[in-house]
N, C-alpha and C positions, 0 to 999 in steps of 0.2 A: 503493499499499500504507500509505503514511504517513497518508493521508487515512482509510483504513478504520480504523487503529489510533486516530486521533485521535477518530473518531466513537464507536468502542467506548469508549474512555475516558470520553467525555461520557455515554453511555448508562448505564455502570456507576456513574457518580458520582451521576446523576440517580436511579437506582434506590436507591442508598443513602440519598439525601436524602428519597425518598418513604417508604422503611421507617423512617428517623430520625422523621419526621413522624408516622407510624401509630403507633410505639411511644411517642412523646410523648402521643398523645391517648390510647392504652390506658392509659398512667400516670395519667390523670384518670379514665377511664372504670372501669377495674377497682376501685378503692377505693370509687368513687361507688355502683357496684351492690353491693358489699359491705356498705356502709353503708344499703343502703335506699334511695337516691336513684333516681328515675325517669329513665332515660337513653333518649331517643327517636331519636337520630341519632348517627352516628360516619362522619364523612367525610374524606378526604384531598383537599385543594384547595378551591377556592370557584368560585362561579358556577354555570354550568348542570350538572346532573347527567349525566354520561356512563354510569354503570353503577352499580346498587345491587341489594341485596336485602335482605330483611327476615327477621330471626330473633328470634322472640318480640315483644317491644314495641320494640325497636331496629332502625332501618334503617342498613345498612352501605353505604358505595359511594365512588365517586372522583366529584371535580367537575372541570370544563374547565379551571381555572386553578390549575396545581401550586405555588402559593405559600404554603401552609400546610395548616390543617386545623382540624376543631372537633368537639367533643363537645357535644351538646344535652343539658345538665342541666336538668330541670324545677324551677321555682321558684327562680331565681338571684336574683330580686328579690322582696323581701318586699312585701306589700299595703300600701298607703298607712294609716297610723295613723287607727283610727276609721272604717275603710272595708270593711265585711264584703264588699263586693261588687267590691273590689279597684280600684275607679275612682270619681272623683267627677265631677261635671259642671260645676263651677265652674273657672275658668281664671286665674290669678294671675300669669302670665307665660310667657315663652318656655321658660326652663329647667324651670319646673314642668310645662309642658305636654309637652316632652320626656320628662320622667321618667314623666308620666302614660301618654304613648302607649307607652312600652317595657312598662310594667305591664299594659296592656290587651292587648298582643300576646303576653306572658309567659303570660298566664292564659287566652288564648282555647281552648286545648284541655285545660286542668285540668279533672278532674272531682272530686266529691265524695270519691271513693275515692283520689284523688291527694293529698290535704292532708297526710297523714302521711309522704308520700315526697317533698315539696318540699326543695329544696338549702337554702334559708335557715333552715328548721327545725332542720338538723343542729347538733350542738354545735360549738362553734368549733374544737376540735381536730380533728374530723372533716373540717370546711371545709379547714383548712390542709393536711392530709393529702392530700385530694382535689386541691386546687390547686397543691400543691407536688409532686405525683406526676409530673406531665409533665415539668418542668425536671429532677427527679430522675433520671428515665429517661435525659434526655440526658446528665447527668453520667456515669452508669453505662455508657451506650453509649461515651462517650470513654474511660473508663477500660480497658473491655474492648479497644477499637481499639488504644489505647496498648500494652497488654498484648501483644496479638498482634503488634503491630509491634516492640517492644524486646524481648521474650522469645522470640518465634517467629522472626522475621527477624534480628533483631539490630540493632547500632548501630555506625556507623563510628568506631572509637576511634583518635585519633593516637598514635603511638609515638614513641619517641626515636630511630628510624631516619630519616635524611635521604632524602627522596623527590625533591627538587628544591632547587637553591641558586638563589636570585634573583640576576639580574644586576645590578639597580639598586635603590636604596632610594626607594620612592615611598609616598605616604600612602594610607591606606585609600580616601579620596575618589577618588584617581586609579586604583586598581586595575583592572587590565585593558589599560591602554594600554602601547603599546611603550615601551622604553627609549631615551633620547635621549643624546647626547654631555654635555649639561650635567647629568644626573642622577649623583648620587655612587654608585660602586660599593659594594656591600653588604661588611660586615666579613667574611661567611662565603665571599664570592668571594675576597676578599683573602688569607684565611688558607688557601685551597685545599681547602675542604670539597668532598666530591664525594657525588652520590646513593649510597646504600648504607652511608654512615659511620653507626655507630651511637654516639650521644653517652652517655658514662657518668659524666661528672662536671663540675662547674662550680665553679671556685673550690675545688677540693678536697672539695667535697660530693657524695657519691653521687647520682646522678640515676635515678630510677626511673620517671619518668612524664614526659608531654610537659607537662601542666599546672605541674609543678614547675619543669621546664626553662623553660617560657615566663614563669613568675613570676620566676625567678631572672635571666633576661636583661633583662626590663621593668625590675626594680629596679636593675640594673647601670649605667643610665644611660651615659654615655661614658667609663667607667671600663675599664681593663685587666682582661681576665678570662683565668683559665687553664682551658681546656676540654680535657677528657679525650674520647677516642673510639676506637672499635674499627673498624680497617679490614681486611678480609680476615683476620680472626684476630689481627691485631697491635694492640696497644695503643699509643697515641700521645697526646701532649699538646701543644697549640699555644697560643700567646699571641695574645689577640686583643682589640682595642680596640673594643668595641660603639659603635655611633652612637646619636644621639636622633631619633627619628622621631615625628610625631603619629599616634597610633593609638586605635581605639575602645577605651574602658574596658572591663575584664572584667566588672566589675558592672553597667555600664550601657551597652549598645552606642550609645545616642544620644548619650553624652559623649565628647568627644576629649580626650586628654591626651598629654603629651610623655613618652615612656618609651625604654628602651634597646631597641636593635633588632639583630638577628644577620643575618637573611636566608636562613633556612632553613624549607623546608615539610616537615612530617612525613609519614611514611608511615603510611597509615591501614589498619586492619584491622578487619574485621566481626566483633563479638563479640556473642554473645546475652547479655542482662542478667537481672538477677533482680528479684524484687518490689519490693525497696528502690528500685532505679533507676526504676521505674514511677512509684512514688509521689512521689519527688524530682522527677521530670521533669514529672509531671503538675502538681504544685505550681508548678513554674516556669512552665509554660505558662498556668495559670490566673492567675498574676500579670500576665503579658504581656496575656492577653486581656482582663482586667479593666481594665487601662490603657488598651486599644483601645476598650472600651465607654464608658469614661469621656471619652475624647478624640474619641468618635464626632461630637459636634455640630462641633467645631472641624475635624476632617478632612474633613467633608461640604464646607467651604470649598473645599478642595483639589480635591475632585471636581468641584464646580461649574465651577472654573477650567479644570480639565481637559476638561470636556465642551466648552468654548468655545476650545480650542486650546492651553491650556497643558501643560507636560510632565506626565505621569501618573507618578507614583511607585509602585513595586512594592508599597509598604506602605499604599496609600489603600484605604478601604473598597471592596467589590465586591457585586454583586447575585448572584442565582442564576445569571443570565447569564453574568456574569464568571467566577463560580466554576466554572461548567461549561467555559469556555473554558480556564481554568487547569488543570481536570483533563485535558482533550486534550492540552494542552502537556506535562503532566507525564509522560505515557506515550509521547511522541514526542521530547521534547528528549533529545539525546545518546544516542538509540536505547538505551533501557534494557533490561535483561534483563525477562522477565515478574516474576520475584520483586520487582525494585527497582520496577518500575512499579505492581504491586500494592501495595507498602508506601507508596509516594507517595500513592495513592488512599486508603489506609486512614489516613494521617496527614492528609490533607486534610479527610475525613469527621470525624475525631476533633476537628480544631480547629474545625470547623462546630458540632459538638454542644456542644463547651464554651462557644461564643459564644452559641447557643441558651440554654443553662442560664443563664448570667450576665444575658443580656439580658432574659429572661422574669422573672427575680427583680426587675427594676426595680419599685419600688413604685408604680405608676401603671396605673389602668386604661386600656386593656382587658387589660393584660398580666396573666399569672399573679399577679405581685407585687403588683398593686394589690388583687386579691382576698384575697391572703394578709394584706396589711396591714389590710383591713378586718375579717378574722376576727380577728387579734390584737387590734385596737383594741377589738372586741367583748368579748373576754376581759378586757381592762383596764377596761373601763367597768362590767363586771358585778362583777369582782372588786372594783373599789374602792368599788362600792354596796353590796356585802355587808359590807365592812370598816367602812363608816360607818353601816350599819344602814337604807339607804336602799332605796327600791323598785327592783326590777329595771328597768334602763332599756330591755330589750328587745333585738332584733336591731338591727345596724347597717344602716341602709339604704343600699345601695350605688347606688341609682338616683338618689340626690341627686348622685352623683359622675359621672353620664352626660355631662354637658357636657365635662368633663374628659376622659372616654374618648372622645368624638366628636373633642375637639381633638387628642388624642394619635394616635389612629387616623388622623385627617387628615394630621397631620405624618409619620406613618410612610408612608402612601401616596405623598406627596410625595417623601420621601426615596427610596422604592423606584423611582419614576418617573425620579428624576434619575440614580439608580446605573444603572439599566437603560440609560438613554440614554447615560451616560458609557461604560458597557461595550460599547455598540455603536459608537459614533465614536471612542473613544480607549480601547480596552481595556488591561487590565494584561497586560504581555507578560513572560514569563520569559526571554527571551534577545533 
């Protein structure tokens, strides 16, 4: 039965990924058609065509390799200057020939009637809207999914009621191991706290939330503290000397600091949140995702090492293969209820869409950000020429950046192969 649920989780996740890709491409296609650009293809996946149909001038379908998608916008590359037939016969180098070959392929099916519908002829702001449309859809998907998760299912909120009293004081790095005779007993255990106690005050200050209590404990160091608590309806106060322990910093989980420690685990209750929480939490996750995108090249070193036997960390980058495995584990680990399993998959898809949003905005071809950068540079060049009374410099020729696009594309393919290999031989495991 577990295998069936695991497989179902993987299938649901992959359908969500396919829907995200399709909506991303729709984010490009819809404004392109509104602006009059000719769109000939809309496909999810790459490689051999599995299924397709034609509606109007556009072919819609699925490809065999579900690792992305594309929309064919006619006229992405402008013709070479001074070349009305879009190609010259001279060859001045490899890079020039690459650009020339791309232009020839681009204009093989372009007719005279298509000249006013070519993408490169659109105003710069329309180009920005079209190319930013895909990533923007990914951001919207993430916000919608976060809203469903936080406002519909709710969030586990720690309370000031004690759920568990830790027996020994061990660092976060050692969390999960059994206590030994050499480990110090926690201050909470020595003070006689019990599950169900509701902490009401700390050094005379009323306590209304776990965050407030945690901050007060951490700031207390190894000093004496007067802690008020409610047990079976009776108010009591106990004197406790908190200890000092190395814990992860609240503002930066990657940083470790010595702070006060009591040794109680809070009882958590699930509470539905409002729009403000969705905005705040989305902003927090965007920050974490941006940091992950920036550190991606460095973290790939860890992935390569893991592929050849090193320990694989849970926070290392993963491919669609690894993400699918994680999806399966999310719906089987701890035997979650249907609601919890659904929420876990929703959060995984939301995180994926945030990553796709930020990653596609990197200003390098062939990513959407590279085309956006080209359109913005066109606006700057033309605006500066007008201010100086100079002739219009014309369209930005993105074909000249094709060598960069090929290099970046090759690098992405290599990264994808390495990630898939690592996810097969040494996958990320949640338990």
